[in-house]
N, C-alpha and C positions, 0 to 999 in steps of 0.2 A: 471628538465626533468623527465617525467613519463615513466617508463620502465616496461614492462611485460615480464616475462620469462616463457616458457612452455616446459616441457618435455612431448611430446605427448605419448599417450598410444599406445600399440600394437593394431592393428585394432580389434582383437578379444575381447579387453577389453570393447567394446561397447555392447557385447553380454551378456545376463543374465546368460549364461552358463560359462562365464569366471571364471577361478579359480585363484585367485590373489596371492596365497601364495608366489610364486617365486619372485614376483615383489614388495612385501611389506616387505621384510626382512630388508632392510636398505636404507637410502636415497642416491641416486646418488649425486655426489658433483660437477659435471661440471658447472652447471649454478650458483650455490652458490659461486663457486670459481670466476667466471667472475664477479659476482655482487660485489665482494670485490674491484674491480677497479673503481666502480662508486663513484661519489661525495657524501658526507654525506647528502646533501640536495636533492639528487635525490629521487624520489618516486618509489620504486621498489616492485613488487609482483612476487612471484614464485609459479608455479603450477606444480605438478607431477600428471599426469592423471592416473597413475597406482593406486593411493591411493585416488584420489578425482575426481569426475565427474565435468566437467565445461560446462557451457552453453555459447557458444561463443557470442550469441546475447546479453546476459546480462552483459558481461564484458565491462569495460570502454575502451575508445579509448586512447591508450598510444601514446607517441611520437615515441617509439622504441619497437618493438617486437623481442625477441630473441627465436629461436626455435632450439632444438637439436634432430634431428631424429636418430633413429636406423633404420636398414634396414627394419625390420618388422613394424615399425611405420611410414615409409616414406609416405604412402598414407594419413594417418591422419595428418602428419606434413604439407603436401602440402595443404590439406583442410584448416587447421588453417591459414597457411600463406596467401593463396588466399583470405580468408575471411577478414583478416585485411588489406591486400593491397587494397582491394576494398573500405575500409574505409579511405584510404589515409595514412596508417601507414607504416613507413619504417621497412622492415622485414630483419633481419640478421639471417643467418642460418649456422651452422657448426657442426662438429662431424665426426664420422666414415663414415657414408653413404655419407655425402656431400663431404668428401675428396675423396672417391672412385668415385663418379659420380658428379663432380662439375657442369657440364653443365646441367644435369638433374635438380639439385637443383636450379640453377640460373634462371630457367624458373618460379620459384615460390618465389624468394627472390630478394630483392634489393641489398643485399651484401652477399657473401658467403666466408667462411673461410676454408682453407685446412690445415690439421695437427693441432698440439696443438696451443693454442692461447695465450700463455704467452707473446709472443712478438707482435703479430698482433692485439690483442684485444685492448690494450691501444692506439695503433696508430689509430685504427678505431674510438675509442671514441673521440679522439682529432679531427679527420677529420669530424666526424658527428657533433660535437658541432660547428665546423667552417663552416658547411654547404657544405663540399666537400667530402663526403664519397665515397670511391672507390667501384667498383662492386665486386672486389675479392681481398683477402689478403691471401698470401701463407706464411706459417711459415717456417723459416729456421734457426732461432737462438734458441737453446734449453738450457734453464737454469731455475731453480726454485729459484734462488737468488732474494731476495727482494719481494717475493710473498706476497701480502697483506693477512690478515686473512680472512678465508672463512666466508661468511655471513650466519652463522648458525642460526641467528635470523630469517631468511626467511624460514627455514625448519620447517615443521609441525611435530615435533618429535613424537607426540602421535599417528601418523598414521603408525609408523614402529615398527617392533618387536625389531630391534637393531638400536636405533637412532644414536649411536656413530660410524658412518662409518668414515674412515680416509684414505687418500692417501698420501704417503710420497715419492713416486717415480713416474716416468712416463715410460711406455713401458716395454720392456723385452730384455735381452741380447741375446736371441735366435731368430732364424729366420725360424720358421716352415712355410711351404709354404701355409698352409690352414688358417693361422691366420690373421684375419682382422687387428690387431694392427700393423703387420709388414708393411702393405701398408700405414697405417696412419702416421707412423713416417719416411717414405721414404724422403730422401733429407736432413737429419740431423741426430743428435744423435738418436739412437733408444732406449736408456736406460740411464736415469740420475736421480739423487736423490736430495732431499732437503739437506741442511746442517743438521747435526745430532741435533744441538741445536735447530734449528727451528722446527724440527719434534717433539722433546721432549716437546717443549713449546706448540705445538698444542695439543699433548696428554694431557698435564697438564691442558689445558683449558676445556677439556671434562668432564662433570659431570658423576657420577655413576662409575661403575666398569668395565663394559664390553666394548670391542672395536671390530670392524670388519675392518681389513685392506683390502681395495679394490684393492691394488696393484696387477698387473699381476704376479709379482715374487718378493715378499718381501725379499727373500734370495739371490737375483740376484747379489748383490755386497757385497762380504763377509766383507770387511772392514767397509762399512756403516752398515751392519746388526749387526755385532758384537758390534760396538759402540752404536747403537740404543738399543740393548738388554741389554747391560751393564748399559745404562742410565735408562732403564725401571725397572731394578731390585729394589725392595723395594717400587714400586708404588702401589702394590696390584691389578694390573690389570689382567683381564682374557681376552684372545683375540683369534681370529681366523684369518687365513690368507691363502695365496696360495704360493706354492713352487713347485720345480721340484724333480724328483726322485734322480737325482745326487746331488742336494743340501742337501737332507735328509741324504745321505750317507757320506757327508763330516764330518770328525772328529770334534767333539766339537761344531759345529755350532748349531745343533739341541738342544743340552743340554743348551746352552746359551739362546736360544729362550724359552725353557721350564721354565728356572729359571726366565725369564722375564714375564711369564704368558701365553705362547702358550698352547692351549688346543685342537685345531682342525685345521687340515691342508688340504686344497684342493690340490690334486696332480693329474696332468695330465698324467696318465698312457697311455691313448689314445687307445692302441691296444695290444692284446696278441700275435699278429703275428709280429715277428721280421722283416720280409721282408718289412712290411709297413713303418718302421721307416726311413730307408734311402731314400725310395721313396718320402716321404713327408717331408724330411729334419728335422725330429725330432731327431737330432743328439745327444742331451743331454740324450736321453733314450737308445741309442745304447750301448749294452754291459753291461747294468746295471742290477742288480738283483732286480727285483720287489719285490720278497718275502722278501729279506733282508731289503728293505726300509720299508715295512709294519711292519716287526718285530721290526725294530729300532724305529719306531713311537710308536708302542704299548708298547715297553719296557720302553719308557720315559713317557708313560701315555697320548699320544696324539691320539685323534680320527682321523680317515682317511675318507675324502670325496673324493672318487675316480672318475675320469672323464674318460669316454671311448667314442670312435668314431667308428661307424659302417659304412661299405660301402666303405672302402678303396679298392684299386684295387686288393690287395691280399686276401681280405676277401671272404669266401664262405658262404653258408647257415648254416654251423656249428659254425660260429663265435659267435653267440648269446649265445648258451648254454655253449660253452667253456669259454666265458668271465664271465658269471654269476657263473659258477661252481668255477672258480678260485677266484673270489671276495668273495664268500661265504666261501670257504675253508680258505682264509686268515683272515677271521673275520673282514672284512672291514665294518665299521658302516653304512655309507651311500654312495650311488653311483649315479652319474648322467650320463645318456646315451645320445648320440647325433648321428643323421644321418649326415654323412659328407656333408658339405654344401659349395659350391664354392662361396665365397663372391666376389663381383666385385673388380677387380684390384689386387687380390692376385695371387700368383704363381699358385695355384690350378685352379683358374678361367681361367687364360691364357692358361693353358694346356688343360683343358676340352673344352674351346671354340675353340682352334685350332683343336681339335679332333671331333668337332661338336657333343659334348655330353651334352651341356646345352639344356634343353628341353623347358624352358620358363623363363621369367623375371618378374613373379608375386612376388614382394618382400614380400607380406603378407605370402608367403609359405616358405621363406628362414629362417625358425625358428628352424632348426635342428630336426624337427619332420616330415618333408615331404621330399620326394625324388624329387629333381629338376634337376637331371642329369641322364645319362644312366650308371648304374653300370656295372662293368665288370664281377664279380663273381656270380651274382644272378640277379633276376628280380627286378624291382622297388617294386612290391607287396611283394616279399619275404623280401626285406629290411625293408619296413615299418612294416610289420607284426612281423618280428623278433625284431625290435626296441621296439615295445609295449610289446611283450612277455618277453623281458629281464627285463623291469620294473616290470611286474607282477610277474615274477619268483623270482627276487632278493628280492622283498619286501613281498613275501609270509611269513606267520608266521612260517612255517616249516623251511624256509631258514634263517629267522631272528634268530630262536632258534639255528640252526646249526652254524651260524656265531658267536653267543654268546659263543658257546661251544669251539671255537678256542681261546677264551680269557684265560689268565693264572690263574684266580682265580674267586671266587664267586662274589666279589664286582664288578670286571670288567665285568662279564657276566650280572649282573643286570643293570649296566650302559649302556651296549650295547643294551639290550632289551628296556630300557627306551628311549634311543636316536633314534635308528633305528625304533622302533615301533611307538614311539610318533611322529616322523617326517612324516611318510607316512600313517600309519593306522588311524591317527586322523586328516587327512588333512581336512575333512569337518568341523571339529570344528575350525581349524585354519582359514578357509575361513570365518566362521561365525564371529569370533573375528575381522577379518580384515574389513568385511563389516560393523560391528557395531562400527568401529573406536576405538576398545578397545584392539588391539593386543599388545600394549606396556605393558599391565598388565601381559602378559605372560613372560616378561623379567626376573623377579626374578626366575621363575622356570628354565629358560635356564641357568641363572648364577649358580644356585645350581647344575645343572647337570654338567656344565663345571668345577665347583670347585671340583667335585669329581674325576676329572681326573688330571693327572700330578703329578710330584714329586715322581714317583715310584722309588724305589731303584733297 
């Protein structure tokens, strides 16, 4: 059987002005994971349009096309699907957007999948080979037991800054009402992990030193996390991951992660307005000391990539300057900002739709950089302008210097300048490396920077 798998690009990726750095950091693993279920004699090709352009007309005609849309790549996904269906190819489609809007996706696919596919994908493959594939498969059994090895041979490693991406769990134990993943896992377990030995075996198979965990919350199950970190000690790995404020504050858990090689953590602070947290069910952040979490990370030598959302109902026009000032004062190395975006089928979407505050359904603009609803505390223009101003202000050289001054010593200050400045101030150089397909050559520099962190007494 001939199988083609495509991760479609965001629609803007077709523009010559597209800045690809965000989408070339590490390879997504969804399609490569599904490919692990195929037979050894199946011919399979995988494309990630974020790092390689493809000409649909020049591609061979497979027996099966598998497409994984994101919301902002939905239009491109449907274009690809329609093209191949016109050539008589059976098109299968799944992922977050398909789960949210299965009927919309079904207009462009022969088979759609909702939720994770560990149980439904193997069933579909059997049905497809038998000539009786169903129109829709809904996942309800959640387990990572017996997962076949990811087909990493299909990933073009040289096109990514961090080729060693890895996922050892699914979902998140928390239920924030603006989170797309919460709707994706509806109808079954919302958080589950691999067996520790299986996760360690996957790590051991990866070449090189650096890892990037794509898990939504690597620290979400303490027993699993502790066993994983204990097993990773002595491997000599350097790695980055995501966690929550309250997990950072738990005694001893962060220290174990650092001993295992943690050097940078993505943390969803989301808002500096406490009133927003309960309203959006960000319960894990309620009553936590954000400053204490940052200090704890820095005291163990871990860099902070902080995430913030603007435009929640309790936000006013002052939220942008307040957020940037707090982040700079704390010495946070990097920050990502987002405009609150109501993804279809989430609790936030249902609320705003009932209040008639959704202004359109142009999925291209649901990218957390555009306002697609009616804010309460400011105008849409104020929200968009404030979002862009926050990025400009946080990454001004003056604020990068101020942030570095919050670090405890000269080595830490220099590392802060190198990481925060190198990330944003040299973005055009990163883009050039990506377009020239040489970005992986920068990995040793990243590893040297990360190696300088951690292990602080």
